[in-house]
C-alpha positions as CSV (number, residue, x, y, z in Angstrom):
1,M,-7.0,33.7,17.3
2,A,-4.9,32.0,14.7
3,I,-4.2,28.4,15.3
4,G,-1.5,26.1,13.6
5,N,1.7,24.4,13.9
6,F,3.3,27.2,11.8
7,D,6.7,25.4,11.3
8,G,8.8,27.9,9.2
9,L,6.2,30.6,9.5
10,H,6.2,30.8,5.6
11,K,4.0,33.1,3.5
12,G,1.0,30.9,3.9
13,H,1.3,30.9,7.7
14,Q,1.8,34.6,7.7
15,T,-1.4,35.1,5.6
16,V,-3.4,33.1,8.3
17,I,-2.0,35.3,11.2
18,N,-2.5,38.5,9.2
19,E,-6.1,37.5,8.4
20,A,-6.8,37.0,12.1
21,G,-5.1,40.4,12.8
22,A,-7.3,42.2,10.4
23,I,-10.4,40.7,12.0
24,A,-9.1,41.6,15.5
25,R,-8.4,45.2,14.6
26,A,-11.8,45.5,13.0
27,R,-13.4,44.4,16.1
28,A,-11.1,46.1,18.6
29,K,-10.0,42.7,19.9
30,K,-6.6,41.3,20.9
31,L,-4.8,39.1,18.4
32,A,-3.5,35.8,19.7
33,V,-1.7,33.0,18.1
34,M,-1.8,29.4,19.3
35,T,0.8,26.9,18.3
36,F,2.0,23.5,19.5
37,E,5.3,22.5,21.1
38,P,6.9,20.0,20.4
39,H,5.6,19.7,16.9
40,P,3.1,16.8,16.8
41,D,5.2,15.0,14.2
42,N,7.9,14.6,16.9
43,L,5.6,12.2,18.8
44,F,4.0,10.4,15.9
45,K,6.9,10.2,13.5
46,S,9.8,9.9,15.9
47,A,11.8,7.7,13.6
48,T,12.0,10.2,10.8
49,D,15.0,12.4,10.2
50,P,15.0,15.9,11.8
51,F,12.5,18.2,10.0
52,R,12.0,21.3,12.0
53,L,12.3,24.6,10.0
54,T,12.0,26.7,13.1
55,S,12.8,26.2,16.8
56,I,10.4,27.7,19.3
57,R,12.8,30.6,19.7
58,I,12.8,31.4,16.0
59,K,9.1,30.9,15.7
60,T,8.5,33.3,18.6
61,R,10.6,36.0,17.1
62,L,8.9,35.7,13.7
63,I,5.3,35.7,15.2
64,E,6.2,38.7,17.4
65,A,7.2,40.6,14.2
66,L,3.6,40.2,13.0
67,N,2.3,42.5,15.8
68,V,0.7,39.7,17.8
69,D,-0.6,40.5,21.3
70,D,-0.5,37.0,22.8
71,L,1.4,33.9,21.9
72,L,-0.1,30.7,23.4
73,I,2.1,27.6,23.2
74,Q,0.2,24.4,23.9
75,H,2.4,21.5,25.2
76,F,1.8,18.7,22.8
77,D,2.2,15.2,24.4
78,F,0.3,11.9,24.1
79,E,-2.2,12.9,26.8
80,F,-3.1,16.0,25.0
81,A,-3.3,14.1,21.7
82,K,-6.0,12.0,23.2
83,L,-8.3,15.0,23.5
84,S,-11.2,14.7,21.0
85,A,-11.9,17.5,18.5
86,N,-15.1,18.3,20.3
87,D,-13.3,18.5,23.7
88,F,-10.5,20.6,22.3
89,I,-13.1,23.1,21.2
90,E,-15.2,23.0,24.3
91,E,-12.3,22.9,26.9
92,I,-9.6,24.9,25.2
93,L,-11.1,27.3,22.8
94,V,-14.4,28.1,24.7
95,K,-13.9,27.6,28.4
96,N,-10.1,28.3,28.8
97,L,-9.6,31.0,26.1
98,A,-13.0,32.4,25.4
99,A,-12.1,32.8,21.7
100,S,-14.5,35.1,19.8
101,H,-13.1,34.3,16.3
102,V,-10.8,31.5,15.2
103,V,-8.7,31.5,12.0
104,A,-6.8,28.6,10.6
105,G,-5.5,27.4,7.3
106,Y,-7.7,25.3,4.9
107,D,-5.8,22.0,5.8
108,F,-5.7,22.4,9.6
109,C,-6.7,19.1,11.5
110,F,-6.8,18.7,15.2
111,G,-8.1,16.3,18.0
112,Q,-7.6,12.6,18.5
113,M,-6.8,10.9,15.3
114,R,-6.9,14.3,13.5
115,K,-10.7,13.9,13.2
116,G,-11.4,17.6,13.6
117,N,-11.0,20.0,10.6
118,C,-12.3,23.4,9.4
119,D,-15.8,22.1,9.0
120,T,-15.7,20.9,12.6
121,L,-14.7,24.4,13.7
122,L,-17.3,26.2,11.6
123,K,-20.2,23.8,12.7
124,L,-19.3,23.8,16.5
125,G,-18.3,27.5,16.5
126,R,-21.8,28.4,15.6
127,E,-23.1,26.3,18.4
128,K,-20.5,27.5,20.9
129,G,-20.6,31.2,20.1
130,F,-17.4,31.9,18.1
131,A,-16.8,32.7,14.4
132,F,-14.5,30.7,12.3
133,T,-12.5,31.6,9.2
134,A,-10.7,29.1,7.0
135,V,-7.9,30.7,5.0
136,P,-7.6,29.1,1.5
137,K,-4.4,27.9,-0.1
138,V,-1.8,30.7,-0.6
139,V,0.0,30.3,-3.9
140,D,2.9,32.0,-5.8
141,E,2.6,33.6,-9.3
142,N,2.9,30.2,-10.8
143,G,0.2,28.6,-8.8
144,A,2.5,26.7,-6.5
145,V,1.2,26.4,-2.9
146,Y,3.4,27.7,-0.1
147,S,4.1,24.8,2.2
148,S,6.6,23.6,4.8
149,T,7.0,20.4,2.7
150,C,8.0,22.3,-0.3
151,I,10.4,24.4,1.6
152,R,12.1,21.4,3.2
153,Q,12.6,19.9,-0.2
154,A,14.1,23.0,-1.5
155,L,16.6,23.2,1.3
156,K,17.5,19.6,1.0
157,T,18.4,20.1,-2.6
158,G,20.4,23.3,-2.0
159,N,17.8,25.6,-3.5
160,V,18.2,28.2,-0.8
161,L,16.8,31.1,-2.9
162,N,13.7,29.2,-3.5
163,A,13.2,28.4,0.1
164,T,13.8,32.1,1.1
165,E,11.1,33.2,-1.4
166,M,8.5,30.7,0.0
167,L,9.4,31.6,3.6
168,G,9.4,35.3,3.1
169,H,12.6,35.4,5.2
170,A,15.9,33.6,5.3
171,F,16.1,30.1,6.7
172,E,17.7,30.4,10.1
173,L,19.5,27.9,12.2
174,E,20.7,28.5,15.8
175,G,22.5,26.9,18.6
176,R,25.4,27.0,21.1
177,V,28.8,27.3,19.6
178,E,30.7,24.1,20.6
179,H,34.5,23.5,20.8
180,G,35.8,21.6,17.7
181,D,39.2,20.4,16.7
182,A,40.4,24.0,15.8
183,R,41.4,22.9,12.4
184,G,39.8,26.0,10.9
185,R,41.9,28.3,13.0
186,Q,45.0,26.3,12.0
187,L,44.0,26.9,8.4
188,G,43.6,30.7,8.9
189,F,39.8,30.5,8.8
190,P,38.5,30.1,12.3
191,T,35.0,28.6,12.6
192,A,32.1,28.5,15.0
193,N,30.8,25.0,15.1
194,L,27.1,24.2,15.6
195,H,25.3,20.8,15.7
196,L,21.8,21.2,14.3
197,G,19.8,19.0,16.8
198,D,16.2,18.9,15.7
199,F,16.6,21.3,12.7
200,L,16.2,20.0,9.2
201,R,19.4,19.1,7.5
202,P,19.9,21.2,4.4
203,A,22.0,20.1,1.5
204,I,25.6,19.2,2.3
205,G,27.9,21.9,1.1
206,V,29.1,25.4,1.4
207,Y,26.9,28.4,2.0
208,A,27.1,32.2,2.0
209,I,25.6,33.2,5.4
210,R,24.8,36.0,7.8
211,A,25.3,35.3,11.5
212,G,25.2,37.0,14.9
213,V,25.1,36.2,18.6
214,D,21.5,36.3,19.6
215,L,20.6,39.6,21.3
216,G,17.0,39.8,20.0
217,P,16.3,42.9,18.1
218,Q,19.9,44.2,18.9
219,T,21.6,41.2,17.2
220,K,24.5,42.4,15.2
221,W,24.7,40.5,11.9
222,L,28.0,39.6,10.3
223,E,28.6,38.1,6.9
224,G,30.4,34.9,6.4
225,V,30.8,31.4,4.7
226,A,29.8,28.1,6.2
227,N,30.4,24.5,5.4
228,F,27.8,22.0,6.4
229,G,29.0,18.4,6.3
230,R,31.3,15.7,7.5
231,R,34.7,17.3,6.6
232,P,35.9,14.4,4.3
233,T,39.4,15.8,3.9
234,F,40.0,14.9,7.6
235,H,38.1,11.6,7.4
236,A,35.7,12.8,9.9
237,K,33.1,10.2,10.8
238,D,30.9,12.1,13.3
239,D,27.6,13.8,12.8
240,V,27.2,16.5,10.2
241,V,28.2,19.9,11.7
242,L,27.8,23.5,10.5
243,E,31.1,25.3,10.5
244,A,30.7,29.0,10.2
245,H,33.6,31.4,9.4
246,L,32.7,35.1,9.9
247,F,34.4,37.7,7.9
248,D,36.5,40.3,9.6
249,F,35.7,38.9,13.2
250,D,38.2,37.6,15.7
251,G,36.1,37.4,18.9
252,D,35.4,34.4,21.1
253,L,32.1,32.8,20.4
254,Y,32.4,29.6,22.3
255,G,29.2,29.0,24.4
256,K,27.4,31.8,22.8
257,H,23.9,31.3,21.2
258,L,24.6,31.9,17.6
259,R,22.0,32.6,14.9
260,V,22.9,31.7,11.3
261,E,20.9,32.6,8.2
262,L,21.5,30.7,5.0
263,I,21.7,33.2,2.1
264,D,22.7,31.0,-0.8
265,Y,24.3,27.7,-1.7
266,I,27.8,27.8,-3.2
267,R,28.9,24.3,-3.9
268,T,28.9,20.7,-2.7
269,E,31.3,19.4,-0.1
270,Q,34.5,18.1,-1.5
271,K,37.5,16.0,-0.4
272,F,40.9,17.7,-1.1
273,D,44.4,16.3,-1.6
274,G,46.2,18.1,1.2
275,L,45.7,21.3,3.2
276,E,47.0,23.7,0.7
277,A,44.3,22.7,-1.8
278,L,41.7,23.0,1.0
279,K,42.9,26.5,1.9
280,S,43.0,27.6,-1.7
281,Q,39.4,26.4,-2.1
282,I,38.2,28.1,1.1
283,S,39.7,31.4,-0.2
284,K,37.6,31.0,-3.3
285,D,34.5,30.2,-1.3
286,C,35.1,33.3,0.8
287,K,35.4,35.4,-2.4
288,K,32.2,33.9,-3.9
289,A,30.3,34.3,-0.5
290,R,31.3,38.0,-0.4
291,E,30.0,38.5,-3.9
292,I,26.7,36.9,-3.2
293,L,26.3,38.8,0.0
294,S,27.0,42.2,-1.5
295,K,24.1,41.6,-4.0
296,A,21.8,40.4,-1.2
297,R,22.1,43.4,1.1
């Protein structure tokens, strides 16, 4: 069993799960992953800006792709947070799950006041009859640690390519397509509008994207361009919104669950003097996005 929050399921997280998988296969055991929902920081840092890299839907898809047999999602609330590290091990890992081998990242902490750590799991595992493996830091060729914090910083500064490299997959957003003011259609560039909810807010600006209505493994991906921002040309004052324009597509997406992958950052959001200037720039953005996406295929 691999245990962790796994927000983003970046290359470090993948190493933890793959290590558990190697141990499971060697011992002819099932591979399980245990994660927590909502993310503990949602409870203890509720005043902070949205920070999630992966919704539970996205996380589930990414974990499934690692050939995991069972995904265990522990509901995380204040009552569960009161559970001591010892009780978590005794009640959850031993009595409820009968784990034979637990794997976690080197910095994993758990239990009331985060008093449990890898040393706790190693010591009590020996007493309770399960083995434990702590996976050390996973670093890139320059020695930088793969971490959710670094990925969030990269996305906030528009460094999409760096975030993708650390994640090992594109940063994906998703949500229900909402009705907007139809300005994109009036300009000749119809858009699907998404509010990001709990997702991390990437840098304001224009992106080359891939998007598709969620059909699981059968999702049909389309290329496009998206603006994430407040639409200053129209003096919009509402929350930031992602407006995705899909190339060579004229279907109805309202109410559909849309997945959007950020492929690269094109430019910052700008205010234009009139609709013609805006239309001209959107045309340039589409051309640039097509160039980026043709190289990324």
